[in-house]
N, C-alpha and C positions, 0 to 999 in steps of 0.2 A: 489621474496622477499627474502632478506638475513636472516632476523630473523623471527621466527614463531610468529604469532599474539597471543596476550594474551586474546583477546575477539573478538567477531564477531558482526557485525551489519547487519541486513538482511531486505531488502525490501520485500514486500508481494505480491501486485498485479503484475501479469505478471512475477513474479519470482517463487512463489510457485504454482500459479494457473493462468489461463488466465482470465482477468477481464471482458471482454465483454460478455461472456455467463452469468455471474452472473448479470451484469447490465441489460442485456436484459430480464432475468428472473424476476428481481426486477421491471423493468418497466411494465411488463405484470401483475405482482401482484398488483402494484399500480393502473393500469388501471382497473383491475377487482374490486378492492375496490371502486374506484370512480363510476364505473357503478352501483354497489350495493347500495352505500350510498349517492352519489352525482351525479346523472345522468346528471344534467345540466353541471357540470364541466367536466364529462367524454365526453360529446358530444362536448363541446367547446374546450377542450384540450386533444385530442387523443395523443398517445405516441410521435409522431414526434413533435407535437406542444409543448408538455411539455418539450421535450429536448431543443427546441429553446428558450422556456421561461427561463429555467435554465441558459442558456448561457447569455441571456439578464440580468437576475438578478445578475449573477456574474460580468458582466461588470458595472452594475449600482451600485453595492455595493463592490468596490474593497477591502474594509476593511475586507471582508470575503472570499477573494480568497483562503485562507489556510483552510477554513472550508466547505467542501462539504456538510456536514449534514445541516448546517445552510442555505446554498444556497438552498438546496432541500426544507426545511421548508418554507423559504421565497417564493419560487416559488409556493408551494402548497397554501399558504395563499393568494397570489396574484390571483391564478387561481380560488380559491373558492370565493373570494370577487367579482372578475370580472364576475363570473357566477351566483352570487346570492345565493350561498350555504353557510351553516353555517361554520364559521371559526373554530369551535371546532373540525371539522373533520381533521384539518391539522396534528395534532400529531398522531392519529391512522392511518391516511393515510401514514405518514412517517414510522410508525412502520411496516405496511404491506410491504413497500418497503425494509426496512433494514433487515427484517427477510430473505427475499429471496436473497438479496444482499450477505448475509453471508452463503448462500448455495453454496459452491464453488466446482469446479471439479479440484482436484489437478493434476498437471503434474505427469506422471507415476513414476518418480524417487523421487518426492519431499518429501513425508512423510518419507520414509526410510532415505533419505539423511538428512532431518531435525533432525531426531533422532540421527544420527551419529554425526552431528555437535554439537548439544546441549549436548551430552554426553561428548564431548571433551573439549569444552570451554564455558564460559558464553556467552549467546546469547541475543541480543536486537532486537526487532522488531522496524523498523523505517519506517514510512509510511506517505504519504500525503493523503491517502484515509481514508475510514471509516469502515475498516474491524474490526470485533470484535473477538478477539482471543478465548474468552470463547464460544461464539456461534458457532464458527468454530470447536472448540474442540482441539486446539493446544496450549492453554495457558501454559501448564506445561513445554513446551520446552523453554520458554523465561524467563530470569531473569528480563528483562526491556521491557517496551512498551512505545514508544515515537511516538506521532502522531502530525501532523501539527495542527490539531484541538485544542489539549490541549496546545501545546507549543506556538502558535501564529506565528510561522515561518514555511515555507514549504521548502522541498528540491527544488532547490540546495543551499538554503541559508546556510551559515556557522553556524549560531547559533543553528540550530536544530541538526546538526552533533555533535557540541561540547557538547550540552546538553546530547546527547546519551552517549558520552564518559564519561562525568562526572558521569552519573548515573551508568555506568559500573565500575567506579572507575579506569579508565585507561587513559593514555595519548593518544591523537589522533593517534600518530605514531604506537601505539600498538594495534589499533582496525582496523580490516579488514572489510570494508563495501562491501556488496554483493548486486548486483541488476541488472536489465535488461536495464535500461535507460542510454544511454551515458551521457546526460547532467545532469539529476536529480541525478543519482547515482555516476557515475564515476567522472565527473568534479566536482560535489558538494563535494564529498569526498576529492578529490585532493586539492581543495581550502581550505578545513578544516584541511589539513595536515595528512589525513588518507590514507593508502593504499586501493586499490579498486580491486574488482573482477567483471568482466562483465559476466553475464550469458546470452549467446547469443544463445537462443534456435532456432531462425529463421535463423541462419547462415547468418547474415547480414554483410555487409562491415562496418568497423569502419569509422566514419566520418573523412575525411582527415584533417579537420581544428581543431580537438580536440586532446588533449594529450591522449595517450593510457592508458588503465588500466594496473595495475601491473600484473593481471592475467586474463585469459579468458577461459571459459569452455562452452560447449554446454548444460550442465545440472548441476544441483546442486550436483548430485552424482559425477560428474567430479571433483568438488572442494573437496568433501569429500575424494575421492581417492587420490588426490594430497596431501592433508594434511597428510593422512596416510603414504604416501611414502616419502614425503619431510621432514616431521617433525613427525616421529613416536613417539608415547607415550612411556615413559620408562616402562620397564618390571616390573610388581609388584614383590616386594621382599617377 
């Protein structure tokens, strides 16, 4: 990058923490809730079948592809009705799921690097998922939170990237987007006119058919180090 960014846009799942441990923990919490309150649903829809049902509901209701939370509630309502249990359990069942989903295990470098980045530049969280910054305890690091659920578009669609830039008060060319997914994060940002940084924690090969990111690091700390060296902050007077 020739010019330093004026703001940062940051993906959450698989960038700050691995998502599958949280999802699996949340699925177990949901299953425990169903066993306690809706045993017929728990018996008819164990964890694997509930996963399959959510995929079916997502395909059946493409208007909610951007809203994982609504997909989950639709799945729960269908499972409860199909099993003969009270539909009023859908919301508390979802709450049991989402509480555990937001119990995340940060990558070792992530929290310290997040603090360094947010101290340097305005920072937006940009996510397709249903992470809750307040529940996770990192809300103070972010000026802006943009989710596919609230915006109606999901990455890699251009509108959600542009909405993030607008809320940061910066042109797309001045906002560096950071994330782990080549298509969702890097290609999506490029299409929106934003520079991008690929956090490649698993040391994967870049897909040969995709345009490369502007920056690549194995950790978020690597990006923070690069910013410190390539674009040092002015000395206080």
